[in-house]
N, C-alpha and C positions, 0 to 999 in steps of 0.2 A: 787766626792763630793766636792761639794763646799760649804766652810764655809762660816758665819757672819765673824765679822770683832773679833777677838781674844785678850784676855785681862790675863794677868797674876798676879792673887793677891796671896800676901802671908798676913797667918796670922799667926802670934805668937805668942808664948802662952809662958809668965816668965817662969810658974813653970813647965816646959814640961811635961803639960799634957793636953788633950784632952777632954774635959767634954760631949761634944756632944750637949751642949746647944745652940748652932747655926743650929742646923740639921733641924727645924722645917724651917727656915726663909729659906735656903738652898734648902730646901725640895718645898715650896710653888712657889722660885723663878722658878728652874727646872718644877714642873708641868703648873706650867703656862705661861710654853712656852720664858721666859724673857729670860731666858739663859740656853746652856748647860753647864755642867763639860763635858771637853774633855780629860783633863790631870789633873793627880795630884801624888803629891809626898808629904809624909811625912818625918819630918827631924827633928831630933837630934843634939843640937851641944854638943858632949860629951869632949869635951878639946878645948884650944883653935883653934889648928891647925888639928881637927878631929871631921868633918860631917858624922851622918850617916842617909843614905839616903836609903829611902823604897817606891817604888810603892803601893801607896795608898791599893791598891786589893792585896798585899804580907802580912797587916798587919793584922793576923786576932785573936792575944789575945785579942784586946781589941775591944767591941763590938758599943765604940762610932766611934772610927776610922772603922772598917767593914764598918756601915749604911753609914757614908760620901762615903764610897768605892763604894756603894749600888746608889750612882747616878754618880759615874763618866762614861758616856761612852767613854771610851777609846781608843785613838786615837794614836797611839807610836809614840815618837819622837817628839812631840814638847816643851816636858822638856828634858836639860840632864844636868848631873851630877855638869859640867864646869858651866852653868848657875845658879844652884840653888846653888854650892858653895859661886857663887859671891852675892846671894845674903843676904847669909847667915852670912856673914863679917861680921853684925852689931848684928847677936843674943850673947847677952850674955852666955855664956857656961853655961850648965845644962837646960836651954828652950828649946821649939820645936817651930817647924815651920809648918801648913799645905801651899803648894804650887799650887794653883791650876790654870790651863787654864780654863777661863771662855768665850765659845763662846756668845757673844749676839745674839741670836736668832733672837730676838724683830725686827731686821734692817733686816735681810733676806726680809722678804715680800717686805720693801720700797727698795729696791737694787733692787729685779725681778721688782718693779714697775717704777723706773727709769732706767732698764735695756730697758723694754717695750716701754718705751716711745721714746727712741731713747739715752738716756744718760747713765749716767758713774757715777756710786761711786768712786770720785776720791781721796777721804780721807778720814779718822775718828782721833780724838785728841781727848784725855782722859786728864782734866785739873781738876785734885786733890781735893775734897773740899775745905781743908786746902787753899790751893791757889789763887780757888775764895773769900773766904771769905777773905785774906788778900788784894785781890785786893779791895774789898766794904769798906773793913775798912779802907782801903788810902783813897776811894774816900770819903766816909763820913765825916773823918777828913780833907776834902779840903774843905767840904759844910759851 
């Protein structure tokens, strides 16, 4: 199976709970074929040096996390505990996060068309919105 570009997205919840309010938008993105969620874990920072990591599919007592788990098309091995622990360094004690691997499925037909035309998709680079805004603000300040 050939995947599209993968992006790891970490969504933090300072109060340590996922209330499910982002589920409709995630469901819309998956249903439209914009992204697939190919792996995911739910993390709680229990103490400064202790992080609890659970595969989203393992969280059955919370219906909101279970609904999120239903969106995950599991591909084992994309996320590992060491990567997740590194991401959690900035998470405050008592907080939680969902760490999701998004496959940008919207790119797949474009990648295939490029390949069929004898080309090759060499790279994709994600520039975070705040970085783009910072550059735009700097340009505006110089004008």
